[in-house]
C-alpha angles and dihedrals in degrees: 000000000000123000090248090055091051090048093055092045092052091044094053092046093049093049091055092045092053092046092053093040098051111012101041094056087057090056089046095052097042092045095051095045091047093049091051091052091047092050090048090060098037093052090064112108093238089060101034093068091065113095094213089055088058089058090046091051090054089049090051091051092049091045091052090047090052092047094050097043115026102024095039090046094051090047090059094040100047103022100041103017092237103148105177093154092056089072098038118065093197094054089044094056094040092051094058093038094056091043090060096036101049097043093049095043093049091053091047092052090051088053090050090050089052090052090051092052089049090053096046092047093055119111090217112098095209091052093051090054090070090067097092141131090242091061090043094054091045094049094046092047093050092047092049093050092046096051092042089057095039094055095050085105087081091066090052104041102031115087142145103278122206114212114194132285098021109313114133124194138166106236142128120276114286093242113138093217093055093042090053089048091056093046096048092042092055093045095047095043095050095046096044099044096041090050090049092051092050092050092049093048092048090052090049091051090051090052090051091052090053090051092051091051091059112095114256093243091057093040090062090057093067132054094261129179118279124231088257089056091052091050093048089051090054090048090051091048091053089045088055093050094049093044090050091050091048092048091054091073099060088041091055090050090049090054090046092050091052093046095050098041114112145146095264116084114248122251122244090258092049091049090050090051091049092050091046093053093044095052093040093052090045089053091052088051091051091060089073090067092063097051104073097092093048090050094053095039094047099042107031118067090186090056092050092048093048092048091048091049092050092049091049090050090049089060094045098261129116130227123191105249120243109271098205111141092341094136091041093053091048090054089049101038094170098053110147093001135076104329115208100175135045122204113231115192127206131171109296098351145066126222129189117212123191116236 
C-alpha cells in the first residue's frame, strides 16, 4: 500500500477515535441528565395519569438503557480501545442483543404513543375510549415479548471472531446470508416504522385542527383534549421528526453496504472507509438519545412550569402551579386513563351512561 493510502487510513481511524473519545461522552452525560429531569417531572401524580406520559416514561427508560449499554460500550471500545466484550462471549452476545432489542422496542413504543394520540384526538367518543392505560400496558408488553423473541438470533450468530493472524473481535458470523439479513432488516424496519409514525402524527394533527375549528361553547360539551394533551402531541410530533432524521443515517449506511458488497475482498483503504462511515452514522444516530429533555422543555409550557415549580420547592420556595385546565381535569377525573362513563348529549339535557 502507498504512503498516501496509509495516511488516509490513519486519518479516518483517528477522526472516529476522537469523535467517540470526546463527543460521545457529551451525548452520554446530557442524555442521562435530561432523562432524569424528565422522569422527575413525569413521576408526579398530575402527569402520571396521562396515557401518553406512560409511553414517554417507557421511552425514557429505554433511552437510558441504550445510553448506558450501547453508547457507553462503544465509547470505551472505539474511543479508548477497551474491549471487554472481545474476551467474554456472554458480554459479546448481550451487547449485540440489547443493541437490536432497545432500538427496535423504542421505535415501537413511539408508534404506540402515536396511535394513542390519534385515538385521544378523535371526535368519536367510542374511539377515545380506547386510549387507556390498560391498552398501553398490553401493547407495550406484547411488543416487548415479540422483540425479545425476534432478536434471539443475536445469541446464535454473534460470536468472538478471530481474524488471522491474531486479531479478535466481537461480531456476528461472516455469513453473507446473515449479513444481508441484518442490512435489509435495519433498512426495512427504519423506513416502515418511521413512515408509520409520520402518518399517525399527521392524522392526529388533522384531528386537532378539527377540534380547534369547533366553537368553544360546543367544544365544552364533549370530552375534548386538554392543553397538556395538545402539548404532548406536539412533543411527540417533534420526537417523530428527530427520530426519523436519526434513522436516516443507519438506513443510508445499509444502502451503502448493499451497494458496495461484492465477491472481491475489500482493500485496507476500502475497509477503513466502511468503518468510518459506519461509526460516523452510528454517532449521528446516538445524538437522538440526548434530545428528549430539550424537546419537552422547549415545546411544553406545562413541563417548564412543573419543572420550575419543583426546583423552587427543592430550595424551599413556592411557585403557584400552572392552572391550565385544572378545573376541567377535576370535572373529568378520568381523562386519558380508564374511562368508566361516557357523556351522551341530547337536546337540553345531559345523561351519564355506565360503560
